[in-house]
C-alpha positions as CSV (number, residue, x, y, z in Angstrom):
1,M,-13.4,10.2,-49.0
2,Q,-16.2,8.3,-47.4
3,A,-14.7,4.9,-46.4
4,L,-16.4,1.8,-47.8
5,R,-16.6,-1.6,-46.0
6,L,-15.6,-4.8,-47.8
7,S,-18.6,-6.8,-46.5
8,A,-17.5,-9.9,-48.3
9,Y,-14.6,-10.8,-50.6
10,T,-13.1,-13.7,-52.4
11,L,-10.5,-14.6,-55.0
12,T,-9.5,-17.4,-57.3
13,S,-6.2,-17.7,-59.1
14,A,-3.5,-20.2,-60.0
15,L,-3.0,-20.5,-56.2
16,G,-6.5,-22.1,-55.9
17,A,-10.1,-21.2,-55.4
18,G,-11.0,-19.2,-52.3
19,L,-9.3,-17.3,-49.6
20,S,-7.9,-20.1,-47.5
21,S,-5.7,-21.5,-50.3
22,H,-4.4,-18.0,-51.0
23,L,-3.6,-17.3,-47.3
24,D,-1.8,-20.6,-47.1
25,A,0.2,-19.8,-50.3
26,L,1.2,-16.4,-48.9
27,R,2.4,-17.8,-45.7
28,Q,4.2,-20.7,-47.3
29,Q,5.5,-18.5,-50.2
30,R,4.0,-21.0,-52.7
31,G,3.8,-19.9,-56.3
32,G,1.3,-21.1,-58.9
33,I,3.2,-20.4,-62.1
34,V,4.0,-23.5,-64.1
35,K,5.8,-24.0,-67.4
36,K,3.7,-26.0,-69.8
37,H,2.3,-26.3,-73.3
38,W,-0.9,-24.2,-73.2
39,E,-3.6,-24.4,-75.9
40,T,-1.9,-24.1,-79.3
41,V,1.1,-22.0,-78.2
42,E,4.1,-23.3,-80.2
43,S,6.4,-23.8,-77.3
44,D,6.2,-24.2,-73.5
45,V,5.2,-21.0,-71.7
46,C,5.1,-20.1,-68.0
47,V,1.5,-19.3,-67.0
48,G,-0.6,-18.9,-63.9
49,E,-3.5,-21.2,-64.8
50,V,-6.6,-21.7,-62.8
51,A,-7.3,-25.5,-62.6
52,G,-10.6,-27.1,-63.7
53,L,-12.1,-24.3,-65.8
54,D,-13.0,-26.8,-68.6
55,Q,-15.1,-28.7,-66.2
56,V,-17.1,-25.7,-64.9
57,Q,-20.7,-25.7,-66.2
58,L,-22.8,-22.5,-66.3
59,R,-26.4,-22.7,-65.2
60,P,-28.7,-23.7,-68.1
61,E,-30.3,-20.2,-68.3
62,L,-26.8,-18.7,-68.7
63,A,-25.5,-21.1,-71.4
64,A,-25.3,-18.4,-74.0
65,Y,-22.5,-16.8,-71.9
66,D,-20.3,-19.9,-71.9
67,C,-16.7,-19.2,-72.4
68,R,-13.5,-19.5,-70.4
69,N,-13.8,-16.0,-68.9
70,N,-17.4,-16.5,-67.7
71,R,-16.7,-19.9,-66.3
72,L,-13.8,-18.4,-64.4
73,A,-16.2,-15.6,-63.3
74,Q,-18.7,-18.2,-61.9
75,L,-16.0,-20.3,-60.3
76,G,-14.8,-17.2,-58.5
77,L,-18.3,-16.1,-57.4
78,E,-19.0,-19.4,-55.8
79,Q,-16.3,-19.3,-53.2
80,D,-16.2,-18.1,-49.5
81,G,-20.0,-17.7,-49.2
82,F,-19.8,-14.7,-51.5
83,V,-23.1,-15.5,-53.3
84,A,-25.0,-15.7,-50.0
85,S,-23.5,-12.3,-49.0
86,V,-24.8,-10.7,-52.2
87,Q,-28.2,-12.2,-51.8
88,E,-28.4,-10.8,-48.3
89,A,-27.5,-7.4,-49.7
90,M,-30.2,-7.8,-52.4
91,A,-32.7,-8.4,-49.6
92,R,-31.6,-5.3,-47.8
93,Y,-31.4,-2.9,-50.8
94,G,-33.3,-4.4,-53.7
95,T,-32.0,-5.6,-57.1
96,G,-31.8,-2.1,-58.6
97,R,-29.6,-0.6,-55.9
98,I,-26.6,-2.8,-56.3
99,G,-24.0,-1.9,-58.9
100,V,-21.7,-4.3,-60.8
101,F,-18.3,-2.8,-61.7
102,L,-15.7,-5.2,-63.0
103,G,-12.4,-4.9,-64.7
104,S,-11.2,-7.1,-67.6
105,S,-8.8,-6.8,-70.4
106,T,-9.3,-10.1,-72.3
107,S,-13.0,-10.7,-71.7
108,G,-13.8,-14.0,-73.5
109,I,-11.5,-13.4,-76.5
110,L,-10.4,-17.1,-76.4
111,S,-13.9,-18.0,-77.7
112,S,-13.3,-15.9,-80.8
113,E,-9.8,-17.3,-81.3
114,V,-11.3,-20.8,-81.3
115,A,-14.2,-19.7,-83.6
116,Y,-11.7,-18.3,-86.1
117,R,-10.1,-21.7,-86.3
118,Q,-13.5,-23.1,-87.1
119,R,-14.5,-20.7,-89.9
120,D,-16.3,-22.0,-93.0
121,P,-13.5,-22.9,-95.5
122,L,-15.6,-21.5,-98.4
123,T,-17.2,-18.3,-97.0
124,G,-14.9,-17.6,-94.0
125,S,-18.0,-17.3,-91.8
126,L,-17.6,-17.9,-88.1
127,P,-19.6,-20.9,-86.7
128,P,-23.2,-20.0,-86.0
129,E,-23.0,-21.1,-82.4
130,H,-20.3,-18.4,-81.6
131,R,-22.0,-15.8,-79.4
132,Y,-19.8,-12.7,-79.6
133,R,-22.1,-10.5,-77.5
134,E,-22.2,-12.8,-74.6
135,T,-18.6,-14.0,-74.6
136,H,-16.0,-11.8,-76.4
137,N,-17.8,-8.4,-75.9
138,A,-16.0,-6.4,-73.3
139,Y,-19.2,-6.0,-71.3
140,S,-19.8,-9.7,-71.2
141,V,-18.5,-10.5,-67.7
142,A,-20.6,-7.7,-66.0
143,D,-23.6,-8.8,-68.0
144,F,-23.0,-12.4,-66.9
145,V,-22.7,-11.4,-63.2
146,R,-25.9,-9.2,-63.4
147,H,-27.8,-12.1,-64.8
148,Y,-26.3,-14.6,-62.4
149,F,-27.8,-12.7,-59.5
150,G,-30.8,-11.1,-61.3
151,L,-29.6,-7.6,-60.6
152,S,-30.9,-4.5,-62.4
153,G,-28.7,-1.7,-61.1
154,P,-25.9,0.0,-63.1
155,A,-23.2,-2.3,-64.5
156,V,-19.9,-1.4,-66.1
157,V,-16.8,-3.1,-67.3
158,V,-13.6,-1.0,-67.0
159,S,-10.9,-1.9,-69.4
160,T,-7.8,0.2,-68.7
161,A,-5.3,-2.7,-69.1
162,C,-3.6,-3.7,-65.8
163,S,-5.3,-1.0,-63.7
164,S,-8.8,-2.1,-64.7
165,S,-10.0,-3.9,-61.6
166,A,-8.4,-1.4,-59.2
167,K,-10.2,1.5,-60.9
168,V,-13.6,-0.2,-60.4
169,F,-13.2,0.5,-56.6
170,A,-13.0,4.2,-57.5
171,T,-16.1,3.8,-59.8
172,A,-18.1,2.2,-57.0
173,Q,-17.0,4.9,-54.5
174,R,-18.2,7.7,-56.7
175,M,-21.5,5.9,-57.4
176,L,-22.1,5.3,-53.7
177,A,-21.1,8.9,-52.8
178,A,-23.6,10.2,-55.4
179,G,-26.4,8.1,-53.8
180,L,-27.1,6.2,-57.0
181,I,-26.5,2.8,-55.4
182,D,-26.3,1.3,-51.9
183,A,-23.8,-1.5,-52.5
184,A,-21.5,-2.7,-55.3
185,I,-20.0,-5.9,-56.5
186,V,-16.5,-4.9,-57.6
187,G,-13.5,-6.9,-58.9
188,G,-12.1,-8.3,-62.0
189,V,-11.9,-11.4,-64.2
190,D,-9.3,-12.1,-66.9
191,S,-8.5,-15.4,-68.5
192,L,-5.7,-16.9,-70.5
193,C,-5.9,-16.5,-74.2
194,L,-3.5,-16.6,-77.2
195,T,-3.8,-12.9,-77.9
196,T,-2.2,-11.9,-74.6
197,I,0.5,-14.6,-74.6
198,Y,1.6,-13.9,-78.2
199,G,1.0,-10.1,-77.8
200,F,3.2,-9.7,-74.8
201,S,5.8,-12.1,-76.4
202,S,5.9,-9.8,-79.4
203,L,6.8,-6.9,-77.1
204,Q,9.6,-9.1,-75.7
205,L,8.0,-8.8,-72.2
206,V,7.4,-12.5,-71.4
207,S,10.0,-14.4,-69.3
208,P,11.0,-17.9,-70.4
209,E,10.9,-18.8,-66.6
210,P,8.6,-17.9,-63.8
211,C,8.7,-14.1,-63.3
212,R,11.1,-12.5,-60.8
213,P,9.7,-9.1,-59.7
214,F,12.4,-6.5,-58.6
215,D,15.1,-9.0,-59.2
216,G,18.3,-7.6,-60.7
217,E,18.0,-10.1,-63.5
218,R,14.3,-9.9,-64.1
219,D,13.4,-10.4,-67.7
220,G,9.6,-10.3,-68.1
221,I,6.2,-11.3,-67.0
222,S,4.4,-14.6,-66.6
223,V,0.8,-14.3,-67.9
224,G,-1.8,-15.5,-65.4
225,E,-5.6,-15.6,-65.0
226,G,-7.9,-15.1,-62.1
227,A,-11.1,-13.7,-60.6
228,A,-11.6,-11.5,-57.5
229,Y,-14.7,-9.9,-56.0
230,A,-15.6,-7.6,-53.1
231,L,-19.0,-6.5,-51.9
232,L,-18.7,-2.8,-51.0
233,E,-21.1,-1.0,-48.6
234,R,-20.9,2.2,-46.7
235,G,-18.3,2.4,-44.0
236,E,-20.7,3.3,-41.1
237,L,-21.7,-0.4,-41.0
238,A,-18.1,-1.3,-40.1
239,Q,-17.2,-3.1,-36.9
240,A,-13.8,-4.0,-35.2
241,G,-11.8,-6.2,-37.5
242,D,-13.5,-5.2,-40.7
243,I,-11.6,-4.1,-43.8
244,L,-12.3,-0.7,-45.3
245,L,-11.4,1.0,-48.6
246,T,-10.2,4.3,-47.2
247,G,-8.2,5.9,-50.1
248,V,-8.3,6.0,-53.9
249,G,-5.8,7.7,-56.2
250,E,-5.9,7.8,-60.0
251,S,-3.7,9.4,-62.6
252,S,-3.2,9.3,-66.4
253,D,0.2,10.4,-67.4
254,A,0.0,9.1,-71.0
255,Y,3.8,9.0,-71.2
256,H,3.9,6.2,-73.7
257,M,1.6,3.5,-75.2
258,S,3.3,0.6,-73.4
259,S,6.1,2.0,-71.3
260,P,5.8,3.9,-67.9
261,H,7.3,7.3,-67.2
262,P,10.9,6.4,-66.4
263,E,10.8,8.3,-63.1
264,G,7.4,6.9,-62.2
265,L,5.7,10.3,-62.1
266,G,2.2,8.9,-62.9
267,A,2.7,6.2,-60.3
268,R,3.7,8.7,-57.7
269,M,0.7,10.9,-58.4
270,A,-1.7,8.0,-57.9
271,M,0.0,7.0,-54.6
272,Q,-0.1,10.6,-53.3
273,Q,-3.7,11.0,-54.2
274,A,-4.6,7.8,-52.5
275,L,-2.9,8.9,-49.3
276,L,-4.5,12.3,-49.5
277,S,-8.0,10.9,-49.9
278,A,-7.3,8.5,-46.9
279,G,-6.0,11.4,-44.8
280,L,-2.7,9.5,-44.2
281,Q,1.0,10.1,-44.4
282,P,3.5,7.7,-46.1
283,A,4.7,6.6,-42.7
284,D,1.2,5.3,-41.9
285,I,1.4,2.6,-44.5
286,G,2.6,-0.7,-43.1
287,Y,2.9,-2.6,-46.4
288,I,2.8,-1.9,-50.2
289,N,1.6,-4.5,-52.6
290,L,3.6,-3.4,-55.6
291,H,2.4,-3.6,-59.2
292,G,5.7,-5.4,-59.7
293,T,5.4,-6.9,-63.2
294,A,9.0,-8.1,-63.3
295,T,9.8,-6.2,-66.6
296,P,12.9,-4.1,-66.4
297,S,11.2,-0.8,-67.1
298,N,8.1,-1.2,-65.1
299,D,9.8,-2.3,-61.9
300,A,12.4,0.5,-62.3
301,A,9.7,3.1,-62.7
302,E,7.6,1.9,-59.8
303,G,10.7,1.5,-57.6
304,A,11.7,5.1,-58.3
305,A,8.2,6.3,-57.4
306,V,8.1,4.3,-54.2
307,L,11.5,5.4,-53.1
308,S,10.7,9.1,-53.7
309,L,7.6,8.9,-51.6
310,F,8.2,6.2,-49.0
311,G,12.0,6.0,-48.8
312,T,13.7,2.7,-48.0
313,T,11.8,1.7,-44.8
314,T,8.2,0.7,-45.9
315,P,7.9,-3.1,-46.5
316,C,6.7,-4.0,-49.9
317,S,6.6,-6.9,-52.4
318,S,4.9,-8.0,-55.6
319,T,2.6,-11.0,-55.5
320,K,2.7,-11.5,-59.2
321,G,5.4,-14.1,-58.5
322,H,2.7,-16.1,-56.8
323,T,-0.1,-15.7,-59.4
324,G,1.4,-14.5,-62.6
325,H,0.3,-11.2,-64.1
326,T,-3.5,-11.5,-64.3
327,L,-3.8,-8.3,-66.4
328,G,-7.3,-6.9,-66.0
329,A,-7.9,-8.9,-62.9
330,A,-4.6,-8.0,-61.2
331,G,-5.9,-4.9,-59.3
332,G,-8.8,-6.8,-57.9
333,I,-6.8,-9.9,-56.9
334,E,-4.1,-7.8,-55.2
335,A,-6.8,-5.7,-53.4
336,I,-8.1,-8.9,-51.9
337,I,-4.6,-10.0,-51.1
338,C,-4.2,-6.7,-49.2
339,A,-7.4,-7.5,-47.3
340,L,-6.0,-10.9,-46.4
341,A,-2.8,-9.2,-45.3
342,L,-4.7,-6.9,-43.0
343,R,-7.0,-9.6,-41.6
344,A,-4.3,-12.2,-41.0
345,G,-1.3,-9.9,-40.2
346,V,0.7,-11.3,-43.1
347,L,3.2,-9.4,-45.2
348,P,3.9,-11.6,-48.2
349,G,7.4,-12.4,-49.2
350,G,8.0,-12.3,-52.9
351,V,8.1,-15.5,-54.9
352,G,10.7,-16.0,-57.6
353,T,12.9,-13.1,-56.6
354,R,16.4,-14.2,-55.8
355,Q,18.7,-11.2,-55.9
356,L,17.2,-7.8,-55.5
357,D,18.1,-5.1,-58.0
358,S,20.7,-2.9,-56.2
359,A,19.5,0.1,-58.1
360,L,16.1,-0.2,-56.4
361,P,16.8,-0.1,-52.6
362,C,13.2,-0.5,-51.6
363,H,12.4,-2.5,-48.5
364,Y,11.4,-5.5,-50.6
365,L,10.4,-8.6,-48.6
366,L,12.1,-11.8,-49.6
367,Q,10.6,-13.7,-46.7
368,T,7.0,-13.6,-45.4
369,R,6.5,-11.7,-42.2
370,E,3.8,-12.0,-39.6
371,Q,3.0,-8.6,-38.3
372,A,-0.2,-6.7,-37.4
373,L,-1.1,-4.0,-39.9
374,R,-3.4,-1.0,-39.9
375,H,-3.1,0.5,-43.4
376,V,-1.8,-1.0,-46.7
377,L,-1.4,0.3,-50.2
378,S,-2.1,-1.5,-53.4
379,N,-0.6,-0.3,-56.8
380,S,-2.0,-1.1,-60.2
381,F,-0.5,0.6,-63.3
382,G,-1.6,0.0,-66.9
383,F,-0.5,0.6,-70.4
384,G,-0.9,4.2,-71.6
385,G,-0.2,5.5,-68.1
386,S,-3.5,4.5,-66.5
387,N,-2.6,4.3,-62.9
388,C,-4.5,3.5,-59.7
389,S,-3.5,3.1,-56.1
390,L,-5.8,2.0,-53.3
391,V,-5.5,2.2,-49.5
392,F,-7.1,-0.4,-47.3
393,S,-7.4,-0.2,-43.5
394,Q,-8.5,-2.4,-40.7
395,V,-11.0,-1.1,-38.1
396,K,-9.5,-1.4,-34.6
397,A,-11.5,-2.0,-31.5
């Protein structure tokens, strides 16, 4: 495939706002998951919460979009000079030649949850100020970002559960290859809400303590929230030190609505396709950012797939112990973590994992390692067998 340059990138999560706080957290193995009473949840729950969202104010002309998800979207945009980078791209290409492709699974559903608590007691009507189209609608966050910048190019929200904001990289790659756009804003935004906390709890997939990916006693996820963005342009602009998207692999095994294929066949297919499109062999990958949800079945399936393709030597870890599982934003957040790993030469040691599962003898890192990297792989696997793997590479002098 034609490589794409990450001209700018940023992320915001429970670890903080911006790249520097995340790089520090990776180096120090600092997690952002806390146990607390969140919203109206009946008991304490472990969440990866982004601080300060209630204080974020949207610009007056964007007030109709006000909800937790779009406040998080704006907070994420306004880090690391990302807005200025997009504006420079707009000056180069024009507002109609930049696409917006974002992943989300929750959108602004919390706004509807609150609205339902405020229904008219006689008619059951939702409060008139509730703006479903601009908040809860799945397209809301892409529409918000388009209006934030004044863009008029194509805009899409991908919602394929936990692979959503990984698959947008593939969407952008195809649009650029087709000549329909010259640059793309990709990433994902997902925010905490009651639907996901109670929903995953009903599936018995939520841990009562901060999650422990690939641990022999892992017992579920910790729900998180976050926003991540990258500005993608064609790779011929790349210079030494730049980060490139060099490989994309997707599969849809549809094994089960909420469980992965026990042998990880769909995961393996996605990883193989990503390597093929990058023109690489498994031995070329210096680090794998695992999907690593910390549920028994997901880690077992992914571990089996990784072992079958990479063996026991390739370093890997899950950063969901740092951020929580940010669902539709996870693919984007972990893509940017991979960019940080390449740029800084940091292989993140897993947070929360104490005793590795002996049945999964992957080379799982319990301690952060400083090491130069050339190619890394990021895995994102969603409900229904919607899988995506991405390869990122650093340009050498």
